[in-house]
C-alpha positions as CSV (number, residue, x, y, z in Angstrom):
1,X,-0.7,0.2,0.0
2,X,1.5,3.7,-0.9
3,X,1.1,6.8,1.2
4,X,0.9,10.1,-0.8
5,X,1.1,13.6,0.5
6,X,0.4,17.0,-1.1
7,X,1.4,18.9,2.8
8,X,5.0,17.3,3.3
9,X,4.1,18.1,7.4
10,X,1.0,15.2,7.6
11,X,3.5,12.0,5.9
12,X,5.2,11.3,9.4
13,X,2.2,11.3,11.4
14,X,0.1,9.3,9.2
15,X,2.6,6.2,8.3
16,X,2.6,6.0,12.3
17,X,-0.9,6.6,12.5
18,X,-1.2,3.9,9.2
19,X,1.1,1.0,11.2
20,X,-0.5,1.4,14.7
21,X,-4.1,1.1,14.2
22,X,-3.4,-1.1,11.6
23,X,-5.4,1.1,8.6
24,X,-6.2,-0.2,5.4
25,X,-7.6,3.6,3.9
26,X,-6.5,7.2,4.9
27,X,-7.7,10.0,4.2
28,X,-6.7,13.5,5.2
29,X,-8.8,16.5,3.8
30,X,-10.2,19.2,4.6
31,X,-13.8,20.0,4.9
32,X,-14.6,20.5,1.6
33,X,-12.6,17.6,0.2
34,X,-9.4,18.5,-1.0
35,X,-7.1,16.2,-0.6
36,X,-4.3,16.9,1.5
37,X,-2.4,12.7,2.2
38,X,-3.5,9.4,1.9
39,X,-2.3,6.2,2.1
40,X,-4.3,2.9,0.7
41,X,-5.6,4.4,-2.9
42,X,-4.7,3.0,-6.3
43,X,-7.2,5.0,-8.3
44,X,-7.6,8.4,-7.9
45,X,-11.7,8.1,-8.5
46,X,-12.2,5.6,-5.4
47,X,-9.5,8.5,-3.5
48,X,-11.3,11.7,-4.7
49,X,-14.6,9.5,-4.9
50,X,-14.6,8.6,-0.9
51,X,-13.5,12.5,-0.2
52,X,-16.1,14.2,-1.6
53,X,-18.5,11.9,0.3
54,X,-16.4,12.1,3.9
55,X,-16.7,15.9,3.4
56,X,-20.5,15.7,3.0
57,X,-21.2,13.4,5.8
58,X,-19.2,15.6,7.7
59,X,-21.1,18.8,6.5
60,X,-24.4,16.9,7.2
61,X,-23.4,15.6,10.6
62,X,-23.0,19.7,11.5
63,X,-25.9,21.0,9.7
64,X,-27.5,17.8,12.1
65,X,-26.0,18.8,15.2
66,X,-27.1,22.9,14.6
67,X,-30.7,21.3,14.7
68,X,-30.5,19.4,18.0
69,X,-28.4,22.5,19.6
70,X,-25.5,20.0,19.6
71,X,-22.2,21.8,19.1
72,X,-20.7,18.7,16.8
73,X,-21.1,15.2,16.5
74,X,-17.5,14.8,16.7
75,X,-16.6,11.0,15.0
76,X,-18.8,8.9,13.6
77,X,-18.7,4.9,12.7
78,X,-20.3,3.1,10.4
79,X,-19.0,-0.8,10.9
80,X,-19.9,-3.4,8.1
81,X,-19.1,-6.9,7.5
82,X,-15.7,-6.9,6.5
83,X,-15.6,-2.7,7.1
84,X,-16.0,0.1,9.2
85,X,-15.1,3.6,8.4
86,X,-14.1,6.1,11.1
87,X,-14.7,9.9,10.4
88,X,-13.7,12.9,12.2
89,X,-12.6,15.8,12.8
90,X,-9.0,16.8,13.3
91,X,-8.2,20.7,14.4
92,X,-4.9,21.9,13.2
93,X,-3.0,25.3,12.9
94,X,-3.3,25.0,9.2
95,X,-7.4,25.3,9.8
96,X,-9.9,22.1,10.6
97,X,-9.1,18.8,8.9
98,X,-10.9,15.7,8.6
99,X,-9.9,12.1,8.1
100,X,-11.6,9.1,7.3
101,X,-9.7,5.7,8.0
102,X,-11.5,2.6,6.9
103,X,-9.8,-0.5,8.8
104,X,-10.5,-4.3,8.7
105,X,-11.4,-7.3,11.1
106,X,-7.5,-7.0,12.3
107,X,-8.3,-4.6,14.1
108,X,-11.4,-2.5,16.2
109,X,-12.8,0.5,16.0
110,X,-11.2,1.1,20.0
111,X,-8.0,1.3,18.8
112,X,-8.9,3.2,15.7
113,X,-10.3,5.7,18.2
114,X,-7.2,5.1,20.7
115,X,-5.1,6.2,18.0
116,X,-7.0,8.2,16.2
117,X,-6.0,10.3,19.1
118,X,-2.6,10.3,19.5
119,X,-2.7,11.0,15.3
120,X,-4.6,14.1,15.6
121,X,-2.0,15.5,18.5
122,X,0.8,14.9,15.9
123,X,-1.5,16.6,13.0
124,X,-1.8,19.4,15.1
125,X,2.2,19.5,16.0
126,X,3.5,19.0,12.7
127,X,1.0,21.5,11.3
128,X,2.5,24.9,10.0
129,X,0.3,28.2,10.3
130,X,-2.6,28.5,8.3
131,X,-1.6,30.1,5.1
132,X,-3.8,33.2,3.8
133,X,-5.7,31.8,1.2
134,X,-6.9,33.6,-2.3
135,X,-10.5,32.5,-3.1
136,X,-12.0,29.4,-5.1
137,X,-12.4,30.3,-8.3
138,X,-14.1,27.7,-10.7
139,X,-11.0,29.2,-13.5
140,X,-8.7,27.2,-11.4
141,X,-10.7,24.1,-10.5
142,X,-9.5,21.9,-12.7
143,X,-6.2,23.2,-12.8
144,X,-5.8,22.7,-8.9
145,X,-7.4,19.4,-9.1
146,X,-5.4,18.0,-11.7
147,X,-2.1,19.7,-9.7
148,X,-4.1,17.7,-6.7
149,X,-4.1,14.5,-8.3
150,X,-0.5,14.7,-10.2
151,X,0.4,14.5,-6.5
152,X,-0.7,11.9,-5.3
153,X,-0.4,10.2,-7.5
154,X,2.6,10.6,-9.4
155,X,0.6,11.8,-13.1
């Protein structure tokens, strides 16, 4: 399984987390679904689909929390027969991030949550201060997406 990063400061914490939690797939992304790093994906289309869905789930969860008077619901967990997912926010000096972890039967949600807390702290410590970003414009979207995919998949 390969680990690729767009933001270099994410690499060391990601590699350690994958090993400790026995994660099969991991995506570190912005709340908008922009991928900063990933582990385990072979196809860009799979990664982009999971990032988009993960970001949408977190946004929906946040909206539901607002509707019932909660600040947030925090981490989300879904269990399947062969795989589980852990989807959680992560605060960093760079801004908020979302981490989606897919794991199998060789580990447990308890271990994933335990090591996620260490991972989130390591990301927070490694993150540079937030950079000023320009507006996201439709005319830049395709070029930015292309450069992110090239960085992640070496194309």
